[in-house]
C-alpha positions as CSV (number, residue, x, y, z in Angstrom):
1,X,35.7,89.5,141.6
2,X,37.2,86.0,141.4
3,X,37.1,84.2,138.0
4,X,36.2,80.5,137.6
5,X,36.6,78.4,134.5
6,X,34.5,75.3,133.8
7,X,35.7,72.8,131.2
8,X,32.7,70.6,130.4
9,X,29.9,69.7,128.2
10,X,26.8,71.7,127.3
11,X,23.4,70.4,128.5
12,X,20.6,71.7,126.2
13,X,18.1,71.1,129.0
14,X,19.9,73.5,131.3
15,X,20.1,71.3,134.4
16,X,23.7,70.0,134.2
17,X,27.0,70.6,132.6
18,X,28.1,74.1,131.6
19,X,24.7,75.5,132.3
20,X,24.6,74.2,135.9
21,X,28.1,75.3,136.6
22,X,27.5,78.9,135.4
23,X,24.3,79.2,137.4
24,X,26.1,78.0,140.5
25,X,29.0,80.4,140.0
26,X,26.6,83.3,139.6
27,X,24.7,82.4,142.7
28,X,27.9,82.2,144.7
29,X,29.3,85.5,143.6
30,X,32.1,84.5,141.2
31,X,32.5,85.3,137.5
32,X,32.0,82.1,135.4
33,X,33.7,81.2,132.2
34,X,33.6,78.1,130.0
35,X,35.4,75.9,127.6
36,X,32.9,73.6,126.0
37,X,34.0,70.0,125.3
38,X,30.8,68.6,123.8
39,X,27.3,69.7,122.9
40,X,24.5,67.4,124.0
41,X,20.9,67.1,123.0
42,X,19.2,66.2,126.2
43,X,16.3,66.9,128.5
44,X,14.9,65.5,131.7
45,X,14.1,62.2,129.9
46,X,17.7,61.5,128.8
47,X,20.6,62.2,126.5
48,X,19.5,62.0,122.9
49,X,22.7,62.9,121.2
50,X,26.4,63.9,121.9
51,X,28.5,66.0,119.5
52,X,32.1,66.3,120.8
53,X,33.9,69.6,120.1
54,X,37.2,69.1,118.3
55,X,40.0,69.0,120.9
56,X,42.0,71.7,119.1
57,X,39.0,74.1,119.5
58,X,38.8,73.3,123.2
59,X,42.4,74.3,123.5
60,X,41.6,77.5,121.6
61,X,38.9,78.3,124.1
62,X,41.3,77.7,127.0
63,X,44.0,79.8,125.4
64,X,41.6,82.7,124.9
65,X,40.7,82.6,128.6
66,X,44.3,82.1,129.8
67,X,45.6,85.1,127.9
68,X,43.0,87.6,129.0
69,X,41.0,86.2,131.9
70,X,43.2,83.8,133.9
71,X,41.0,81.8,136.3
72,X,41.4,81.7,140.1
73,X,40.0,78.1,140.0
74,X,39.2,75.5,137.4
75,X,36.6,72.8,137.3
76,X,36.5,69.9,134.8
77,X,33.3,68.0,134.0
78,X,32.4,65.9,130.9
79,X,35.5,65.2,128.9
80,X,34.2,62.6,126.5
81,X,37.3,60.5,125.7
82,X,41.0,59.9,126.4
83,X,42.2,62.5,123.8
84,X,40.2,65.2,125.4
85,X,41.4,64.3,128.9
86,X,45.0,64.4,127.7
87,X,44.6,67.8,126.1
88,X,42.9,69.3,129.0
89,X,45.4,67.9,131.5
90,X,48.3,69.2,129.4
91,X,46.7,72.6,129.1
92,X,46.2,72.9,132.9
93,X,49.7,71.7,133.6
94,X,51.2,74.1,131.0
95,X,49.5,77.1,132.5
96,X,50.3,76.2,136.1
97,X,46.6,76.3,137.2
98,X,46.7,74.9,140.7
99,X,43.2,75.1,142.1
100,X,41.6,72.4,140.0
101,X,38.4,70.5,140.9
102,X,37.8,67.3,138.9
103,X,34.2,66.0,138.6
104,X,34.9,62.6,136.9
105,X,31.6,62.6,134.9
106,X,31.0,59.1,133.5
107,X,27.3,58.4,133.3
108,X,24.2,60.7,132.9
109,X,21.3,60.5,135.4
110,X,19.3,58.5,132.9
111,X,22.1,56.0,132.3
112,X,23.8,57.3,129.1
113,X,27.5,56.9,129.0
114,X,29.4,60.3,129.0
115,X,32.9,58.9,129.1
116,X,34.5,56.3,126.8
117,X,35.5,53.2,128.7
118,X,39.1,53.4,127.7
119,X,39.4,57.0,128.9
120,X,39.3,56.0,132.6
121,X,42.9,55.0,132.7
122,X,43.9,58.4,131.1
123,X,41.8,60.2,133.7
124,X,43.7,58.3,136.4
125,X,47.2,58.9,135.0
126,X,47.0,62.4,133.7
127,X,44.2,64.4,135.3
128,X,43.7,63.2,138.8
129,X,47.3,64.0,139.8
130,X,46.6,67.7,138.9
131,X,43.5,67.9,141.1
132,X,43.1,69.8,144.3
133,X,39.8,68.1,144.8
134,X,38.1,65.2,143.0
135,X,34.3,64.6,143.6
136,X,33.2,61.2,142.4
137,X,29.8,59.7,143.3
138,X,29.7,56.1,144.3
139,X,29.5,54.5,140.8
140,X,32.3,56.7,139.6
141,X,34.5,55.9,142.7
142,X,33.8,52.2,142.0
143,X,34.9,52.6,138.4
144,X,38.1,54.4,139.4
145,X,39.1,52.0,142.1
146,X,37.5,48.6,141.3
147,X,36.1,48.6,144.9
148,X,32.5,47.8,145.4
149,X,31.1,50.4,147.8
150,X,28.3,49.2,150.2
151,X,29.3,50.7,153.5
152,X,31.1,53.8,154.9
153,X,34.2,51.6,155.4
154,X,34.1,50.9,151.7
155,X,33.9,54.6,151.0
156,X,37.0,55.2,153.1
157,X,38.9,52.5,151.4
158,X,38.0,53.9,147.9
159,X,38.9,57.4,149.1
160,X,42.4,56.3,150.1
161,X,42.9,54.5,146.8
162,X,41.9,57.6,144.8
163,X,44.1,59.8,147.0
164,X,47.0,57.5,146.2
165,X,46.4,58.4,142.5
166,X,47.6,61.9,143.2
167,X,44.5,63.9,144.3
168,X,45.1,66.4,147.1
169,X,41.6,65.8,148.5
170,X,38.9,63.2,147.7
171,X,35.3,63.6,148.4
172,X,33.0,60.6,147.7
173,X,29.4,61.5,147.6
174,X,27.1,59.1,149.3
175,X,23.8,59.6,147.5
176,X,23.9,56.2,145.8
177,X,24.7,54.3,149.0
178,X,22.5,51.2,149.0
179,X,20.1,51.9,151.9
180,X,16.8,53.2,150.5
181,X,15.3,53.4,154.0
182,X,18.0,55.8,155.2
183,X,16.8,59.3,155.8
184,X,20.3,60.8,155.5
185,X,23.0,61.1,152.9
186,X,26.6,61.2,154.0
187,X,29.5,62.5,151.9
188,X,33.1,61.6,152.9
189,X,36.1,63.9,152.5
190,X,39.6,62.6,152.8
191,X,42.6,64.9,153.0
192,X,45.3,62.3,153.2
193,X,45.3,62.2,157.0
194,X,41.7,62.5,158.3
195,X,38.2,61.7,157.2
196,X,35.5,64.3,157.5
197,X,31.8,63.5,157.0
198,X,29.0,65.8,155.8
199,X,25.5,64.6,156.4
200,X,22.2,66.0,155.1
201,X,18.6,64.9,154.8
202,X,17.7,62.5,152.0
203,X,14.9,63.9,149.8
204,X,12.6,61.5,148.0
205,X,12.5,63.2,144.6
206,X,13.4,62.3,140.9
207,X,14.5,65.9,140.4
208,X,18.2,65.5,140.9
209,X,19.6,66.1,137.4
210,X,22.9,67.9,137.6
211,X,23.5,67.4,141.3
212,X,27.1,66.3,140.7
213,X,27.9,69.2,138.4
214,X,26.3,71.7,140.8
215,X,28.0,70.4,143.9
216,X,31.5,70.4,142.3
217,X,30.9,73.9,140.9
218,X,30.0,75.2,144.3
219,X,33.2,73.7,145.7
220,X,35.2,75.4,142.9
221,X,33.5,78.8,143.5
222,X,34.3,78.7,147.2
223,X,38.0,77.6,146.6
224,X,38.3,80.6,144.2
225,X,37.2,82.8,147.1
226,X,40.1,81.4,149.2
227,X,38.0,79.2,151.5
228,X,39.6,75.9,152.7
229,X,38.6,72.7,151.1
230,X,36.6,71.7,154.3
231,X,34.7,75.1,154.2
232,X,34.1,74.8,150.5
233,X,32.7,71.2,150.8
234,X,30.6,72.2,153.8
235,X,28.9,75.1,151.9
236,X,28.6,73.0,148.7
237,X,26.7,70.4,150.7
238,X,24.3,73.0,152.0
239,X,24.0,74.5,148.5
240,X,23.0,71.3,146.8
241,X,20.7,70.1,149.6
242,X,18.8,73.4,149.3
243,X,18.7,73.0,145.5
244,X,17.2,69.5,145.8
245,X,14.8,70.3,148.7
246,X,13.2,73.3,147.0
247,X,12.6,71.5,143.7
248,X,11.3,73.2,140.6
249,X,9.2,70.3,139.3
250,X,10.3,70.8,135.7
251,X,10.1,68.2,132.9
252,X,8.7,64.6,132.8
253,X,11.8,62.8,134.0
254,X,14.9,63.6,136.1
255,X,14.2,67.3,136.5
256,X,16.9,69.9,137.4
257,X,17.7,71.2,140.8
258,X,16.9,74.7,141.9
259,X,20.1,76.7,141.7
260,X,18.7,79.8,143.2
261,X,17.2,78.1,146.3
262,X,20.4,78.6,148.4
263,X,20.3,82.4,147.9
264,X,16.5,82.5,148.3
265,X,16.2,80.3,151.4
266,X,19.5,80.8,153.2
267,X,21.3,83.8,154.5
268,X,24.7,82.1,154.1
269,X,26.6,83.4,151.1
270,X,30.2,82.9,152.0
């Protein structure tokens, strides 16, 4: 069985972060492991507290995994600040981990900041160059590039800019694209030569907490199983669309997606 490591924050509400990643790994048939960067007190109504884990202990977690359970793929999520990003990037580089998916988590669904402002430059300089795939949503892509994204052309321009930062592949998710009347959501993948689009139905629901974590975790799981990036993104798109469509209706705010929907409602597991 392939082994996958997520380096991210814990979500006490279970919809995002480490919890979403491990659920996704399990559903897609890989063995999930974790190095926790922060503990949050949150639910569907928002983030009520963040307690960062000391960077030295994050390194201890990564070392324990590296020496006994070396991962076939690695995903990063919430990394809190510049010091944590530097440590995680150095650890990945030191161990030669190549299959790295970076989810540049910056803001929670309810609007709470999950990455210190000054850490963005460190993310660009130290972590993005190590990434096989980076998966920003539109606000994150705007923050990374300084480009306002209103159209698919803007998406393409931002993808090229992020690719120039050293990422092997860039996928910019289109869920935030400003067209509330649109019945579709289009994600854009750039591999340095060509653009590929992945389109799905847009669902009118508030239950989208953890969609970014879940999508990037699905990409990571598929890469660990030796799928191409295109194949991994295609399945991840199907996985998250199913998770949103077959909502669980939990909580009083931005509820979680349904991680077992893909397995329950689809025959596709590879």
